[in-house]
Structures are given as C-alpha cells and as structure tokens.
C-alpha positions as CSV (number, residue, x, y, z in Angstrom):
1,M,37.8,145.6,71.4
2,Q,39.2,145.9,75.0
3,P,38.6,142.2,75.8
4,F,40.3,141.2,72.5
5,L,43.4,143.3,73.3
6,T,43.5,141.9,76.8
7,L,43.5,138.4,75.5
8,V,46.2,139.3,72.9
9,R,48.4,140.7,75.7
10,R,47.8,137.6,77.7
11,E,49.0,135.4,74.9
12,L,52.0,137.5,74.3
13,G,52.8,137.5,78.0
14,I,52.7,133.7,78.1
15,C,55.1,133.5,75.2
16,Y,57.6,136.1,76.5
17,V,57.5,134.9,80.1
18,S,58.1,131.3,79.4
19,L,61.6,129.9,78.6
20,I,60.4,128.1,75.5
21,G,59.6,131.5,73.9
22,Y,63.2,132.6,74.0
23,V,64.4,129.2,73.0
24,I,62.2,129.5,69.8
25,I,63.6,132.9,69.0
26,A,67.2,131.7,69.6
27,A,66.7,128.6,67.4
28,V,65.1,130.7,64.6
29,Q,68.0,133.2,64.7
30,F,70.6,130.4,64.7
31,L,69.1,128.7,61.6
32,L,68.7,132.0,59.8
33,G,72.2,133.1,60.8
34,L,73.6,129.8,59.5
35,S,71.7,130.4,56.2
36,F,73.2,133.9,56.0
37,V,76.7,132.5,56.4
38,I,76.1,129.9,53.7
39,V,74.9,132.6,51.3
40,L,77.9,134.9,52.1
41,R,80.3,132.1,51.4
42,A,78.7,131.5,48.1
43,L,79.1,135.2,47.2
44,V,82.8,135.4,47.9
45,N,84.8,135.8,44.7
46,K,82.2,133.9,42.7
47,P,79.7,135.0,40.0
48,F,76.2,134.9,41.5
49,D,73.2,135.5,39.2
50,T,70.5,134.9,41.8
51,P,69.1,137.7,43.9
52,V,70.5,137.6,47.4
53,T,67.0,137.5,48.9
54,E,66.0,134.6,46.7
55,A,69.2,132.7,47.6
56,F,68.7,133.4,51.3
57,F,65.1,132.5,51.7
58,N,64.7,129.7,49.1
59,N,66.7,127.1,51.0
60,G,66.2,124.2,53.3
61,L,66.9,126.2,56.5
62,F,64.2,128.8,55.8
63,W,61.6,126.1,55.2
64,L,62.8,124.2,58.3
65,V,62.0,127.3,60.4
66,M,58.7,127.8,58.7
67,L,57.6,124.2,59.3
68,L,58.8,123.8,62.9
69,A,58.3,127.2,64.5
70,P,54.5,127.6,64.1
71,P,53.6,124.2,65.5
72,I,55.8,124.8,68.6
73,I,54.4,128.3,69.1
74,T,50.7,127.3,68.7
75,M,50.8,123.9,70.4
76,R,49.8,125.4,73.7
77,T,47.1,127.9,72.5
78,F,44.2,125.6,73.2
79,A,45.7,122.3,74.3
80,L,47.4,123.8,77.4
81,E,44.1,125.6,78.4
82,K,42.3,122.2,78.2
83,Y,45.1,120.4,80.1
84,S,45.4,122.9,82.9
85,G,41.6,123.3,83.4
86,T,41.4,127.0,82.4
87,Y,39.7,126.3,79.1
88,E,36.1,126.3,80.5
89,T,36.9,129.4,82.6
90,L,38.1,131.2,79.5
91,M,35.1,130.1,77.5
92,T,32.7,131.3,80.2
93,A,34.3,134.7,80.4
94,P,32.4,137.7,78.9
95,V,34.1,137.3,75.5
96,G,32.8,135.6,72.4
97,D,34.3,132.5,70.9
98,F,35.4,134.3,67.8
99,Q,37.3,136.9,70.0
100,V,39.1,134.1,71.8
101,V,40.1,132.4,68.6
102,L,41.2,135.6,66.9
103,A,43.1,136.8,70.0
104,K,45.1,133.5,70.3
105,F,45.8,133.6,66.6
106,T,46.9,137.3,66.7
107,G,49.1,136.7,69.8
108,A,50.8,133.7,68.2
109,L,51.3,135.5,64.9
110,C,52.8,138.6,66.6
111,F,55.2,136.4,68.5
112,F,56.1,134.5,65.3
113,M,56.9,137.8,63.5
114,S,58.9,139.1,66.4
115,A,61.2,136.1,66.1
116,W,62.0,137.3,62.5
117,L,62.6,141.0,63.4
118,P,66.4,140.7,63.9
119,L,66.4,139.6,60.2
120,L,66.0,143.3,59.3
121,A,69.6,143.9,60.3
122,Y,70.9,141.5,57.6
123,P,70.4,143.9,54.6
124,F,72.1,146.7,56.4
125,L,75.1,144.4,57.2
126,L,75.3,143.5,53.5
127,K,75.2,147.2,52.5
128,R,77.8,148.1,55.1
129,F,80.4,145.5,54.1
130,S,79.6,145.0,50.4
131,V,81.5,146.9,47.7
132,D,78.3,147.2,45.7
133,L,75.9,149.1,47.9
134,S,73.0,148.2,45.6
135,V,73.4,144.6,46.3
136,V,70.2,144.6,48.4
137,D,66.9,145.6,46.8
138,T,64.6,147.1,49.4
139,G,61.6,146.2,47.3
140,A,62.7,142.5,47.4
141,V,63.2,142.7,51.2
142,G,59.8,144.2,51.6
143,G,58.2,141.6,49.4
144,T,60.0,138.9,51.4
145,F,58.6,140.1,54.7
146,V,55.1,140.2,53.1
147,G,55.6,136.5,52.1
148,I,56.9,135.6,55.6
149,F,53.8,137.3,57.2
150,L,51.4,135.4,54.8
151,F,53.1,132.1,55.3
152,G,53.2,132.6,59.0
153,A,49.6,133.5,59.2
154,L,48.6,130.3,57.3
155,Y,50.8,128.1,59.5
156,I,49.8,129.8,62.7
157,S,46.1,129.4,61.9
158,L,46.7,125.7,61.0
159,G,48.5,125.3,64.3
160,C,45.6,126.8,66.3
161,F,43.3,124.4,64.6
162,A,45.5,121.4,65.5
163,S,45.7,122.7,69.1
164,S,42.0,123.0,69.4
165,L,41.5,119.3,68.6
166,T,43.4,117.9,71.6
167,R,44.5,118.6,75.1
168,N,48.0,117.2,74.5
169,Q,50.5,119.8,73.4
170,I,52.9,117.2,71.8
171,I,50.0,115.7,69.7
172,A,48.9,119.2,68.7
173,A,52.5,120.1,67.5
174,M,52.8,116.8,65.6
175,N,49.4,117.3,63.9
176,A,50.2,120.8,62.9
177,F,53.6,119.8,61.6
178,V,52.1,116.9,59.5
179,L,49.4,119.2,58.0
180,G,51.9,121.9,57.3
181,L,54.4,119.4,55.8
182,G,51.6,118.1,53.6
183,L,50.8,121.6,52.2
184,F,54.5,122.2,51.6
185,L,55.0,118.9,49.8
186,L,52.3,119.9,47.3
187,S,54.9,122.4,46.0
188,Y,57.1,119.6,44.8
189,L,54.4,118.3,42.5
190,T,55.3,121.1,40.1
191,F,58.8,119.7,39.8
192,I,57.8,116.0,39.7
193,I,54.9,116.2,37.3
194,P,56.0,117.4,33.8
195,P,54.3,120.7,32.9
196,K,51.4,120.2,30.5
197,P,48.8,122.6,29.1
198,G,45.6,122.4,31.1
199,W,44.0,123.2,34.4
200,Q,46.1,120.7,36.3
201,S,49.3,122.6,35.7
202,V,47.5,125.9,36.6
203,V,46.3,124.5,39.9
204,L,49.7,123.0,40.9
205,Q,51.4,126.3,40.0
206,H,48.8,128.2,42.1
207,V,49.4,126.1,45.3
208,S,53.2,125.8,45.0
209,M,54.6,127.6,48.1
210,I,58.1,127.4,46.7
211,E,57.1,129.3,43.6
212,H,55.2,131.8,45.7
213,M,58.2,132.5,47.9
214,K,60.4,133.0,44.8
215,D,58.1,135.7,43.6
216,F,58.0,137.4,47.1
217,T,61.8,137.4,47.3
218,R,62.0,139.1,44.0
219,G,59.7,141.9,45.2
220,I,56.6,140.6,43.3
221,V,53.4,140.6,45.4
222,D,50.7,139.0,43.3
223,T,47.2,139.6,44.6
224,R,46.2,136.0,43.6
225,Q,48.8,134.7,46.0
226,V,47.7,137.1,48.7
227,V,44.1,135.9,48.3
228,F,45.3,132.3,48.3
229,Y,47.0,132.6,51.7
230,V,44.3,134.8,53.3
231,S,41.6,132.4,52.2
232,L,43.4,129.4,53.7
233,T,44.1,131.3,56.9
234,A,40.4,132.2,57.2
235,L,39.4,128.6,56.5
236,F,41.6,127.2,59.3
237,L,40.4,130.0,61.7
238,F,36.8,129.1,60.8
239,L,37.5,125.4,61.5
240,T,39.1,126.4,64.8
241,L,36.0,128.4,65.7
242,K,33.7,125.5,64.9
243,V,35.8,123.2,67.1
244,V,35.6,125.7,70.0
245,E,31.9,126.1,69.5
246,S,31.4,122.3,69.5
247,R,31.7,122.2,73.3
248,R,28.1,123.4,73.4
249,W,26.9,120.4,71.5
250,K,28.4,117.9,74.0
C-alpha cells in the first residue's frame, strides 16, 4: 500500500507543481461559470420547468469540459515517462505494474475531481440569492457529482490507455479525445434512430451518456448505469495494464 500511495502523491505533485495543472482548473471553472451565468439568465423572470441541475449540466459547455479535460490531464501519465526516459526506471522499481497503472489512474482522477470542487459553492449561491430556498435539491446535486465521478473515471482510464500507447503527449491527447468523442457520439443515436421495440433500442438507451447524465442530475442513481461505467473503466485499465506489461515481450 505504501508504494501505491507514494506513486499517487507523485502524480498529484506533478499536476499541482506544473503550470498546466492550474491552467486546466482555471479553464474548467471558466466554462462552468459561463454555463452557470447562462442558466441564471434563463431563470430570470421566466417560467422554467427543468430542474436547475439538469439545465446546468446537460449543455454543451459541460460536455466540452468532460471531453477536453481528461485527455489533457492524462496525456503525460505514460507518454511523458517514455519521452523523458524515466519509464524504465519506474517499471524496474519495487512496485508491480498494476500498482503503477492504478496509481497513475487514481492521481489523475483525484486531480480531475479537484477541478470540480469549486462547483459545490454554486448551490449555496443559488440558495443565498434565490427567493425560493428549495430551488436546489441536495439529492440531485449529490447524484450529479456521482455522475461526474463515474464519467471522469471512464474518461481518465481511457486517457491512461491512450497515453500508454505512445511517447508523444500530443498524440496521446488526440487519441484519447477521439475515443472519448466516439463514445459520446453514440449517445446521439438514440435521437437519430427512431425508437422501436427490440434489443437495439435497449442497447442504445443503455449506452447513451446524455440520458445517463439526465438521470444523475435528477438524483437518480441506477445501479445498471454504475455497473456500465465501472465495467468500461475496468476494461480500459486492464488494456492499459496489458500495454505496460507488453514491454516484457519485446
């Protein structure tokens, strides 16, 4: 456990020491703040039948953050190690390959979630300045953060996998973005293809990330969705582990 925690602290230290880490946090907060302002303007003196959390998170700016932040955070996890020549030193340290993969994933995920922490102040701001103090549902806010964590875990694991395939950080970020965008675009098939009874509609509904986020923002945490994201996260971590272990075959 101690080597694992040491590697996690190392990953977090790299994120918080480098300028790019604070640029990522600033960019995330700028986009989320802009989304917050857009929702507030929509609420002013107008009927609004959509929950605030759903209106805030189910928009283009939220998905822009979700698609761009993980590739940038994870592009250096393995690619930088290979480029700088520290990869072999790390791999020959008295730690297992699985510990290295899990530590890099955990460090990147913790940093990703820390970029969202200021978001917790938004509900309090709404309650402070809103006439209706029940405008914010704490259950919906909790469900939303569960969704953010699950989405983040999936995209961070995908980014780690993309970074393990190359020694170029830019290529790693581009590969992670393309793969993540492909998963996200599957969500639009539920809107493009007319719903029909059968297994096809069930599958499309099950993989629709947009529909999943709507449920999370309403405070609905479906175990099927949790299993879906945990399974995909485990799959990409397994693939990352196999890529790391492949150095022994060369």
